[in-house]
VOPAGU-2260 file (C-alpha; in pm, 1 decimal, decimal comma):
REM VOPAGU-2260
SITE   aa  ch    i         X         Y         Z
SITE  MET   A    0    7222,5    8198,3    1556,1
SITE  ALA   A    1    7525,2    8051,0    1395,2
SITE  ASP   A    2    7516,0    7748,9    1203,7
SITE  ARG   A    3    7654,2    7436,6    1381,8
SITE  ILE   A    4    7971,2    7337,5    1217,9
SITE  THR   A    5    8008,7    6955,3    1196,3
SITE  LEU   A    6    8277,9    6762,4    1123,1
SITE  ASN   A    7    8229,9    6724,3     734,3
SITE  ALA   A    8    8314,1    7141,8     740,8
SITE  LEU   A    9    8641,2    7056,6     907,6
SITE  SER   A   10    8956,9    7143,1     719,5
SITE  SER   A   11    9378,5    7205,9     835,1
SITE  ASP   A   12    9318,2    7559,9     687,6
SITE  LEU   A   13    9098,7    7647,0    1022,9
SITE  TYR   A   14    9428,3    7643,1    1211,9
SITE  GLN   A   15    9572,5    7901,6     974,7
SITE  LYS   A   16    9266,9    8096,5    1052,8
SITE  ALA   A   17    9268,0    8059,5    1365,7
SITE  HIS   A   18    9638,0    8196,5    1431,0
SITE  GLU   A   19    9558,2    8450,6    1204,2
SITE  GLN   A   20    9321,1    8631,1    1508,0
SITE  ASP   A   21    9550,1    8475,3    1772,6
SITE  MET   A   22    9323,1    8211,1    1887,4
SITE  THR   A   23    9364,9    7862,7    1946,8
SITE  LEU   A   24    9131,6    7613,6    1714,7
SITE  SER   A   25    8919,9    7558,3    2034,7
SITE  MET   A   26    8832,3    7970,5    2048,7
SITE  LEU   A   27    8788,6    7940,7    1674,2
SITE  LEU   A   28    8514,4    7663,5    1676,1
SITE  GLU   A   29    8345,4    7819,3    1984,3
SITE  SER   A   30    8327,7    8181,9    1801,4
SITE  LEU   A   31    8157,6    7991,1    1454,9
SITE  ASP   A   32    7936,0    7795,8    1690,0
SITE  PRO   A   33    7889,3    7878,7    2069,0
SITE  THR   A   34    7821,8    7682,2    2339,7
SITE  PRO   A   35    7474,3    7715,0    2422,8
SITE  GLU   A   36    7373,2    7844,5    2785,1
SITE  GLY   A   37    7398,7    7527,1    3019,0
SITE  GLY   A   38    7567,8    7307,4    2727,8
SITE  LYS   A   39    7829,0    7062,7    2853,0
SITE  LEU   A   40    8048,8    7027,1    2573,8
SITE  ASP   A   41    8190,1    7309,2    2400,4
SITE  ALA   A   42    8267,0    7333,4    2057,4
SITE  PHE   A   43    8555,3    7127,3    2026,4
SITE  GLU   A   44    8435,8    6838,2    2226,4
SITE  ARG   A   45    8089,0    6785,6    2061,3
SITE  LEU   A   46    8325,0    6768,8    1680,6
SITE  MET   A   47    8468,1    6468,1    1935,6
SITE  LYS   A   48    8178,4    6340,8    1976,0
SITE  GLU   A   49    8037,7    6350,9    1653,7
SITE  ALA   A   50    8352,5    6187,0    1551,0
SITE  GLY   A   51    8277,9    5863,0    1761,3
SITE  ILE   A   52    8628,7    5965,0    1950,4
SITE  LEU   A   53    8600,5    5912,4    2360,4
SITE  THR   A   54    8843,2    6013,0    2544,2
SITE  LYS   A   55    8782,0    5873,2    2911,3
SITE  SER   A   56    8650,2    5495,1    2998,2
SITE  VAL   A   57    8305,7    5472,9    3180,1
SITE  ARG   A   58    8403,6    5142,1    3352,3
SITE  ASP   A   59    8044,9    5094,4    3540,7
SITE  LYS   A   60    7870,0    5185,1    3123,9
SITE  ASN   A   61    8124,3    4900,9    3018,7
SITE  LEU   A   62    8221,2    5188,3    2778,6
SITE  PHE   A   63    8610,4    5205,7    2731,1
SITE  SER   A   64    8810,1    5469,9    2585,7
SITE  SER   A   65    8918,5    5508,2    2224,3
SITE  LYS   A   66    9262,3    5441,0    2084,3
SITE  VAL   A   67    9469,3    5661,6    1925,5
SITE  GLU   A   68    9404,7    5573,8    1564,2
SITE  ALA   A   69    9029,5    5677,3    1621,2
SITE  PHE   A   70    9196,7    5982,0    1476,3
SITE  TYR   A   71    9316,9    5834,3    1151,1
SITE  ARG   A   72    8960,5    5680,3    1031,2
SITE  THR   A   73    8869,4    6002,0     779,2
SITE  ASN   A   74    9075,7    6328,8     734,7
SITE  GLU   A   75    8821,4    6522,7     870,2
SITE  SER   A   76    8896,1    6371,4    1235,2
SITE  LYS   A   77    9276,5    6394,5    1166,1
SITE  ILE   A   78    9205,3    6750,1    1195,2
SITE  LEU   A   79    9065,9    6682,4    1576,3
SITE  PHE   A   80    9484,9    6558,0    1657,2
SITE  PRO   A   81    9650,0    6842,7    1715,3
SITE  GLU   A   82    9403,5    7030,4    1876,9
SITE  TYR   A   83    9320,7    6723,8    2127,5
SITE  VAL   A   84    9710,6    6716,3    2213,7
SITE  ALA   A   85    9710,6    7094,9    2289,0
SITE  ARG   A   86    9461,6    7106,4    2514,0
SITE  THR   A   87    9556,4    6771,3    2673,8
SITE  LEU   A   88    9904,0    6951,4    2718,5
SITE  VAL   A   89    9788,2    7285,9    2844,8
SITE  GLN   A   90    9517,6    7133,3    3102,9
SITE  ALA   A   91    9799,8    6965,2    3225,4
SITE  MET   A   92   10015,4    7246,5    3241,4
SITE  THR   A   93    9823,3    7526,1    3420,9
SITE  GLU   A   94    9657,8    7236,4    3638,4
SITE  TYR   A   95    9995,7    7195,9    3789,5
SITE  PRO   A   96    9941,6    7304,9    4175,9
SITE  ILE   A   97   10251,5    7585,0    4229,4
SITE  PHE   A   98   10182,3    7692,8    3822,3
SITE  LYS   A   99    9868,4    7802,3    3879,5
SITE  TYR   A  100    9882,8    7989,4    4203,5
SITE  LEU   A  101   10150,4    8176,6    4061,2
SITE  VAL   A  102    9989,6    8240,4    3676,9
SITE  ALA   A  103    9737,7    8529,3    3714,3
SITE  THR   A  104    9656,0    8506,8    3335,6
SITE  ARG   A  105    9753,7    8343,9    3000,1
SITE  THR   A  106    9750,1    8563,5    2670,1
SITE  PRO   A  107    9791,6    8416,8    2294,3
SITE  ILE   A  108   10032,6    8589,2    2054,7
SITE  ASP   A  109   10073,3    8506,7    1705,9
SITE  SER   A  110   10467,3    8557,9    1730,6
SITE  ASN   A  111   10777,3    8439,7    1951,0
SITE  VAL   A  112   10845,0    8801,8    2124,8
SITE  TYR   A  113   10599,6    9033,9    2318,9
SITE  LYS   A  114   10645,2    9414,9    2398,8
SITE  ALA   A  115   10414,7    9427,3    2666,6
SITE  SER   A  116   10237,9    9806,3    2775,0
SITE  TYR   A  117   10301,1    9915,8    3142,1
SITE  LEU   A  118   10216,8   10217,3    3351,7
SITE  ASP   A  119   10494,6   10387,1    3482,6
SITE  TRP   A  120   10409,2   10437,9    3884,8
SITE  ASN   A  121   10723,8   10621,0    3912,4
SITE  ASP   A  122   10628,7   10828,3    3639,5
SITE  LYS   A  123   10532,4   11149,2    3911,8
SITE  ASP   A  124   10279,2   11297,9    3613,5
SITE  ASN   A  125   10102,7   10909,5    3594,2
SITE  LYS   A  126   10155,7   10896,7    4016,0
SITE  LYS   A  127    9933,0   11234,9    4008,5
SITE  ALA   A  128    9702,0   11053,8    3683,3
SITE  VAL   A  129    9621,8   10791,5    3902,3
SITE  GLU   A  130    9514,5   10935,8    4232,0
SITE  MET   A  131    9107,2   10983,6    4232,4
SITE  ARG   A  132    9113,7   11389,1    4339,2
SITE  ARG   A  133    8817,6   11602,7    4292,3
SITE  VAL   A  134    8887,0   11784,5    3926,5
SITE  VAL   A  135    8736,5   12186,4    3898,5
SITE  GLU   A  136    8452,3   12159,2    3694,3
SITE  ALA   A  137    8536,8   12225,2    3365,0
SITE  THR   A  138    8908,3   12137,9    3372,7
SITE  ASP   A  139    9065,0   11819,0    3145,0
SITE  LEU   A  140    9072,0   11444,0    3363,9
SITE  PRO   A  141    9474,8   11394,3    3446,6
SITE  VAL   A  142    9585,2   11159,3    3189,8
SITE  ALA   A  143    9766,6   10828,4    3306,6
SITE  ARG   A  144    9972,7   10728,0    3005,5
SITE  LEU   A  145   10080,5   10348,6    2956,7
SITE  LYS   A  146   10364,5   10293,5    2770,7
SITE  LEU   A  147   10525,8    9990,0    2581,9
SITE  GLY   A  148   10792,2    9783,1    2746,6
SITE  GLU   A  149   11170,0    9859,4    2683,2
SITE  THR   A  150   11290,7    9491,3    2656,7
SITE  ALA   A  151   11068,4    9222,4    2471,3
SITE  ILE   A  152   10955,2    8913,3    2655,7
SITE  THR   A  153   11108,8    8640,7    2477,1
SITE  LEU   A  154   10911,1    8295,5    2420,5
SITE  TYR   A  155   11130,7    7992,4    2480,4
SITE  LYS   A  156   10977,6    7619,8    2376,5
SITE  TYR   A  157   10878,7    7376,2    2672,4
SITE  GLY   A  158   10800,6    7060,0    2622,7
SITE  ARG   A  159   10959,8    6704,6    2522,9
SITE  ALA   A  160   10990,0    6476,2    2179,9
SITE  VAL   A  161   10870,7    6123,6    2213,2
SITE  GLU   A  162   11052,5    5877,2    1996,6
SITE  ALA   A  163   10774,1    5612,2    1901,4
SITE  SER   A  164   10695,6    5454,7    1623,9
SITE  TYR   A  165   10343,4    5537,6    1466,6
SITE  GLU   A  166   10215,9    5155,9    1484,6
SITE  ALA   A  167   10299,3    5152,0    1862,7
SITE  LEU   A  168   10101,2    5508,0    1918,5
SITE  ARG   A  169    9824,3    5420,7    1723,7
SITE  ARG   A  170    9669,3    5104,4    1902,3
SITE  MET   A  171    9743,3    5296,2    2203,5
SITE  SER   A  172    9444,1    5407,0    2427,8
SITE  LEU   A  173    9376,6    5773,0    2443,0
SITE  GLU   A  174    9338,2    5716,4    2813,9
SITE  LEU   A  175    9702,4    5567,6    2884,4
SITE  PHE   A  176    9807,1    5865,5    2601,0
SITE  GLU   A  177    9669,6    6099,1    2779,8
SITE  ARG   A  178    9900,0    5993,6    3053,1
SITE  HIS   A  179   10226,1    6053,8    2892,5
SITE  ILE   A  180   10101,3    6412,3    2757,2
SITE  ASN   A  181    9993,7    6461,4    3132,1
SITE  LYS   A  182   10328,6    6349,6    3257,5
SITE  ILE   A  183   10520,7    6592,0    2975,0
SITE  GLY   A  184   10282,2    6873,3    3071,7
SITE  VAL   A  185   10354,8    6882,3    3457,5
SITE  GLU   A  186   10719,9    6843,9    3364,7
SITE  ALA   A  187   10700,4    7115,1    3113,6
SITE  ALA   A  188   10495,5    7340,7    3416,7
SITE  ASN   A  189   10782,9    7271,3    3632,2
SITE  ASN   A  190   11038,9    7378,2    3438,7
SITE  LYS   A  191   10847,9    7694,7    3421,3
SITE  ILE   A  192   10853,9    7798,4    3805,8
SITE  SER   A  193   11222,6    7822,7    3733,9
SITE  GLU   A  194   11129,0    8143,5    3487,0
SITE  ILE   A  195   10814,8    8260,4    3699,6
SITE  LEU   A  196   11052,9    8277,8    4030,1
SITE  THR   A  197   11308,2    8472,3    3793,2
SITE  VAL   A  198   11067,4    8724,4    3676,7
SITE  ILE   A  199   10938,9    8767,7    4005,3
SITE  LYS   A  200   11233,0    8813,0    4180,2
SITE  ASP   A  201   11431,0    9017,9    3888,5
SITE  GLY   A  202   11153,9    9093,8    3669,8
SITE  ASP   A  203   11135,0    9051,1    3294,8
SITE  GLY   A  204   11386,6    9283,9    3185,4
SITE  ASN   A  205   11178,7    9661,6    3236,4
SITE  ASN   A  206   11289,3    9803,1    3536,8
SITE  ASN   A  207   11098,3    9596,4    3734,6
SITE  ALA   A  208   11253,3    9368,7    3966,8
SITE  ALA   A  209   11060,3    9320,1    4313,2
SITE  LEU   A  210   11124,5    9521,0    4637,6
SITE  THR   A  211   11328,3    9313,4    4899,0
SITE  HIS   A  212   11298,2    9417,2    5270,7
SITE  LYS   A  213   11499,6    9252,5    5543,1
SITE  VAL   A  214   11348,2    9115,0    5845,9
SITE  LYS   A  215   11546,6    9364,3    6065,1
SITE  ASP   A  216   11361,1    9644,8    5856,8
SITE  PHE   A  217   11020,1    9559,6    6013,1
SITE  ASP   A  218   11123,7    9411,9    6388,8
SITE  ALA   A  219   11535,8    9526,2    6442,7
SITE  THR   A  220   11608,1    9263,9    6687,4
SITE  ALA   A  221   11470,2    8960,4    6498,9
SITE  THR   A  222   11707,3    8744,8    6343,8
SITE  ALA   A  223   11390,4    8492,1    6212,8
SITE  ILE   A  224   11063,0    8561,6    6091,1
SITE  THR   A  225   10827,1    8686,0    6396,9
SITE  ARG   A  226   10479,6    8794,2    6393,6
SITE  ASN   A  227   10541,4    9146,4    6368,0
SITE  ALA   A  228   10811,0    9128,7    6099,3
SITE  TRP   A  229   10527,5    8922,6    5876,1
SITE  ILE   A  230   10244,5    9120,7    5920,5
SITE  LYS   A  231   10459,6    9455,2    5872,9
SITE  PHE   A  232   10559,6    9280,2    5529,5
SITE  LEU   A  233   10239,2    9193,5    5457,2
SITE  LEU   A  234   10072,9    9538,2    5514,4
SITE  LYS   A  235   10353,4    9648,8    5239,4
SITE  PHE   A  236   10126,4    9534,5    4972,8
SITE  TYR   A  237    9833,4    9780,4    5091,6
SITE  PRO   A  238    9618,0    9878,9    4907,0
SITE  TYR   A  239    9589,7    9479,2    4788,2
SITE  GLY   A  240    9696,9    9266,7    4983,2
SITE  CYS   A  241   10006,4    8951,2    4950,2
SITE  ASP   A  242    9762,7    8631,6    4875,7
SITE  THR   A  243   10040,6    8420,5    4819,0
SITE  VAL   A  244   10383,9    8341,5    4912,5
SITE  VAL   A  245   10671,9    8104,2    4770,0
SITE  ALA   A  246   10960,5    7985,0    5020,7
SITE  ASN   A  247   11190,4    7680,4    5037,3
SITE  VAL   A  248   11131,4    7476,6    5342,2
SITE  ASP   A  249   11393,7    7666,3    5558,3
SITE  GLY   A  250   11148,0    7954,2    5502,5
SITE  LEU   A  251   10852,4    7777,9    5476,2
SITE  LEU   A  252   10890,6    7671,2    5852,6
SITE  GLN   A  253   10959,5    7983,9    5963,4
SITE  ILE   A  254   10656,7    8095,8    5851,5
SITE  LEU   A  255   10448,4    7816,9    5995,5
SITE  GLU   A  256   10609,1    7903,9    6326,8
SITE  VAL   A  257   10445,7    8240,5    6255,7
SITE  LEU   A  258   10102,9    8120,5    6193,3
SITE  TYR   A  259   10138,4    7824,0    6445,3
SITE  PRO   A  260   10282,5    7848,6    6749,6
SITE  LYS   A  261   10451,7    7665,7    6950,0
SITE  PHE   A  262   10206,8    7493,0    7219,6
SITE  GLU   A  263   10306,6    7652,0    7517,8
SITE  VAL   A  264   10198,6    8012,5    7321,4
SITE  ALA   A  265    9866,1    7832,3    7200,2
SITE  GLY   A  266    9811,7    7670,9    7545,5
SITE  LYS   A  267    9801,4    8039,4    7697,4
SITE  MET   A  268    9549,2    8183,0    7439,6
SITE  ASP   A  269    9301,8    7818,0    7516,6
SITE  GLU   A  270    9354,9    7951,5    7862,2
SITE  LEU   A  271    9241,4    8278,0    7839,6
SITE  LEU   A  272    8972,2    8189,4    7633,0
SITE  ALA   A  273    8860,6    7966,7    7835,0
SITE  ASN   A  274    8805,2    8210,0    8124,3
SITE  GLY   A  275    8592,1    8480,5    7948,1
SITE  LEU   A  276    8759,8    8654,4    7728,4
SITE  ASN   A  277    8531,8    8701,6    7428,3
SITE  VAL   A  278    8667,2    8901,1    7106,7
SITE  LYS   A  279    8613,9    8886,3    6771,7
SITE  THR   A  280    8836,9    9062,1    6516,1
SITE  THR   A  281    8769,0    9105,7    6171,1
SITE  LEU   A  282    8982,2    9278,1    5855,5
SITE  PRO   A  283    8788,3    9296,6    5605,9
SITE  GLN   A  284    9065,9    9508,1    5357,1
SITE  GLY   A  285    9237,9    9141,8    5309,4
SITE  LEU   A  286    9540,7    9274,4    5418,2
SITE  VAL   A  287    9639,0    8987,9    5652,5
SITE  ALA   A  288    9425,7    8721,1    5614,1
SITE  ASN   A  289    9462,9    8373,7    5426,8
SITE  THR   A  290    9753,8    8333,5    5247,0
SITE  THR   A  291    9848,6    8084,2    4972,1
SITE  LEU   A  292   10181,8    7887,7    5109,4
SITE  LEU   A  293   10381,8    7779,9    4831,0
SITE  TYR   A  294   10707,9    7514,1    4884,2
SITE  HIS   A  295   10978,6    7549,1    4610,2
SITE  PRO   A  296   11312,1    7401,1    4658,3
SITE  ASP   A  297   11512,8    7628,8    4403,9
SITE  ILE   A  298   11455,4    7986,2    4616,5
SITE  ALA   A  299   11797,0    8082,3    4597,5
SITE  LYS   A  300   11951,2    8298,3    4924,8
SITE  ILE   A  301   12025,8    8619,6    4840,9
SITE  GLY   A  302   12322,8    8828,0    4974,8
SITE  GLY   A  303   12332,2    8488,3    5189,4
SITE  LYS   A  304   12000,6    8508,3    5370,9
SITE  GLU   A  305   11685,8    8301,5    5303,0
SITE  ALA   A  306   11401,9    8483,0    5099,0
SITE  VAL   A  307   11062,3    8402,9    5081,3
SITE  TYR   A  308   10846,5    8611,7    4786,2
SITE  GLY   A  309   10511,4    8712,7    4836,3
SITE  ILE   A  310   10270,2    8818,5    4490,4
SITE  THR   A  311    9975,1    8950,6    4505,3
SITE  ARG   A  312    9851,7    8705,5    4224,7
SITE  ASP   A  313    9604,0    8851,4    3984,3
SITE  ASN   A  314    9834,9    9165,7    3950,9
SITE  CYS   A  315   10195,9    8944,6    3878,1
SITE  ILE   A  316   10270,6    8770,1    3620,4
SITE  GLU   A  317   10169,9    8729,1    3278,0
SITE  GLU   A  318   10218,5    8444,7    3048,6
SITE  ILE   A  319   10223,6    8463,9    2699,4
SITE  PHE   A  320   10200,3    8197,4    2421,3
SITE  GLU   A  321   10242,8    8143,5    2098,8
SITE  VAL   A  322    9946,3    8059,5    1971,9
SITE  GLY   A  323    9985,6    7650,4    1724,8
SITE  SER   A  324   10315,7    7674,5    1897,5
SITE  SER   A  325   10197,5    7306,3    2047,8
SITE  ILE   A  326   10041,5    7217,4    1779,2
SITE  SER   A  327   10245,5    7181,3    1432,9
SITE  GLU   A  328   10445,9    6893,3    1527,2
SITE  ALA   A  329   10118,2    6673,8    1617,3
SITE  ASP   A  330   10022,6    6823,3    1254,8
SITE  LYS   A  331   10319,5    6668,5    1126,2
SITE  PHE   A  332   10313,0    6361,4    1306,7
SITE  ILE   A  333   10005,2    6231,7    1189,5
SITE  LYS   A  334   10037,6    6350,8     867,2
SITE  ASN   A  335   10334,8    6207,2     793,3
SITE  GLN   A  336   10343,9    5915,4    1042,7
SITE  THR   A  337   10669,2    5991,8    1185,1
SITE  GLN   A  338   10872,5    5801,8    1500,2
SITE  LEU   A  339   10884,4    6165,9    1704,5
SITE  LEU   A  340   10599,3    6288,3    1836,6
SITE  THR   A  341   10736,7    6651,8    1973,4
SITE  VAL   A  342   10476,8    6786,5    2238,5
SITE  SER   A  343   10602,4    7142,3    2348,6
SITE  GLU   A  344   10469,0    7516,6    2372,4
SITE  ASN   A  345   10634,8    7835,0    2306,5
SITE  SER   A  346   10549,0    8092,7    2613,3
SITE  GLY   A  347   10746,0    8342,1    2857,1
SITE  PHE   A  348   10647,9    8568,5    3135,3
SITE  ARG   A  349   10579,7    8927,0    3233,5
SITE  LYS   A  350   10510,9    9133,6    3503,3
SITE  ILE   A  351   10201,5    9304,3    3531,4
SITE  PHE   A  352   10283,7    9563,2    3794,0
SITE  THR   A  353   10584,8    9640,7    4011,9
SITE  ASP   A  354   10431,3    9654,9    4301,2
SITE  SER   A  355   10277,5    9302,7    4305,3
SITE  ALA   A  356   10581,4    9115,3    4443,2
SITE  ARG   A  357   10810,5    9209,2    4754,1
SITE  ILE   A  358   11052,9    8945,6    4874,6
SITE  LEU   A  359   11157,9    8911,2    5237,7
SITE  THR   A  360   11477,4    8797,1    5358,1
SITE  VAL   A  361   11552,7    8626,1    5636,3
SITE  GLU   A  362   11865,6    8487,6    5835,2
């Protein structure tokens, strides 16, 4: 069993050690001092508790959050501050409603550029290799090859600098301080959405732009999204299914009109059911099932037509972030007691599978 890490064991070298292993400090601490099954606090939170730093008030017990200056009590408690800021920022970004529905996973790296591996589905050998067909006895299994993308994913800085005196911040309660970090995190997440939508539509530079379909491809006489066009668009995601859709106000209204028919149509269905129509249909493949509808005002028109983005969330967008990029400036602030606290993260986005995203254009 690993020895428990205590506050006295902390040093700034742990950040460098974490960086070398493509880890955040929280990840490193957890690997060195794993949380027991059923434990409510992770390794970092246990150190915060040992340092006597309370981030949330418990008013019914007359307990109130610590002030920022709690991190300045000892050299060891200072070590916790950069990771505390980073955790608060990342939580605010990843819990931002539209962000968490568009990003499948976050991957830490130790650089500001990243070359991802792709399975090229346009390669005829790969297509044959992934087909699960019977193989004659004593013959080799077909091999599907992953290759590095031609274009590296570039990471950009998202965040904000806060100009405030050391004295002003140190006397602020952590509960209030977190509200400021959360606001920065939400704004950073909102800025990331534009980049995510661009990658969904145009790809990440590795020949993986989304396939675009016109409503008329599915319903020749349609001038807006119809039931037939919508179902045929969703079926294009076979065998996975489209579970997330992003549209601007005009696109969203057209989808909602398909999902929620006008009163006279809905009324006719109610009448049929009341007269004894007893039909139950299940669609276990999930191809035409519950879909998360997201609104974003900056869905640009394509060829003068409104565009609706559909994705298979778990197969579409990977966020790559530079380990420690959200830490260095906070570390300088608390060590040097500067006037400027920079809260930011270096990150970029790539498309995991090309066929995980499709676009429907409407009149």
